[in-house]
N, C-alpha and C positions, 0 to 999 in steps of 0.2 A: 551389427545386430547379433545377439546371441539366441541360440535355440534352447528352449527349456527341455531338459531331460526329464522324462516321466519318472516320478518317484514311485517305487513299488509300494503297493498298499500293505498295511500291516496285516491284512488278511490274506496276502499271497503266501503260499506255503512252498518251501523249497523242495524240489524233486530232482533226483538224478536224471540226466538225459539217458536215453537208451544205452549208449556206449559206456556209460559209467556204472551200469548195473553189474554187480559181481556175483558169481555163483555162490561164493561162501557167505555173502550177505543175505542172499535169498534163502539159502538153507538155514542160516541162523534164525532169520525171521520166522520161518515156518517150523522151526524146531519146538516152539512153545505151543502147548495145546490150545490156549486161548486165541493166539494169533492164527493158528491153523483153523480153528472154528470160524473165525471172522472170514478168512479166505474161502472156506467151504461155502458159507452162506452167500458171499458175493458171487462165487462161481455158479451156484445153484440158481440164483436169481437172474444173473446175466445183465443186471442193471446196477447203477450206482445207488447206494443206500445211505441214509443218514446215520450218524453215530448213534442217535437215540433209538434206531431200529433194533440194535443188538441188545439182547438180554444176557449180559455176561455176569459170571459169578465173582466179579472183582469190583473194587471201588472205582469211582469216577476217575480219580487221578491215575490209577493203574490202567484203566481202559484207555485213557489219553496216551499213556506211555506205549501201550501195545500198538495203537494206530500210528504213532510217530515212528516206531521201529519198522512197521510195514511200509510206511511212506518213504522213509530214508533209505530203505534197502531196495526200493523200486518195485515192490510187489503191488502196491496200490497207488492210486492218484487221488488226492484230496483237493476239493475246491468248495468254495462257499456258493450256495444258492440261497440268496436272501440271508436268513440267520442260521440256516442249516449247513453243517459241514457234511458234504457228500463224499462217499468213498466208492471208488470204482477199481476193479481189478485190472491191472495192466497186462491182460492176457496176450495181446498182440506183441508187446515188447518181450515178455517172457518166452512166448512160443518162438519168436524169431531168434532170440539169443540162446535159448536152451530147449531145442525141439523135444517135445514129449515129456519134459520134466514136470510141468504143472499137472498135466493129465495123470501121469503116473503117481504123483504125490496125492492128488485128490482121490484117485481110485484106492490107493493103499489106506488113506485116512478113512474112507467110507467103509472098507472091509474091516478095519480095526474097530470102528464105531459099531458095526453090526455084531462083531464078536463080543464086545464089551457092553453093548446096550446103551451107548451114549452117543454124544456128538463129536 
């Protein structure tokens, strides 16, 4: 008798496990103003938000690219809830691997936004 191996759903998205998250990947992901804006919104809300929640000044395909970079670097976790793709900040993983990094970057981004009157 053979046991059926579950086939991953086409809706399952690949994420790095905690130990695979690299500092240079996180810094690269957060070096883009649009991606930093997404992370700031996720951090401020403290809950997972759908992709459609974000009002970004880029095309839909570019938005998709930015979320993919954040997911593949380990900054966010994406999963489907019904038809909505939800995005959550991987704060616990990032804080465990790089203590203080996320809070420092978010504080610095907030100060910069205050100086420049933007997000």
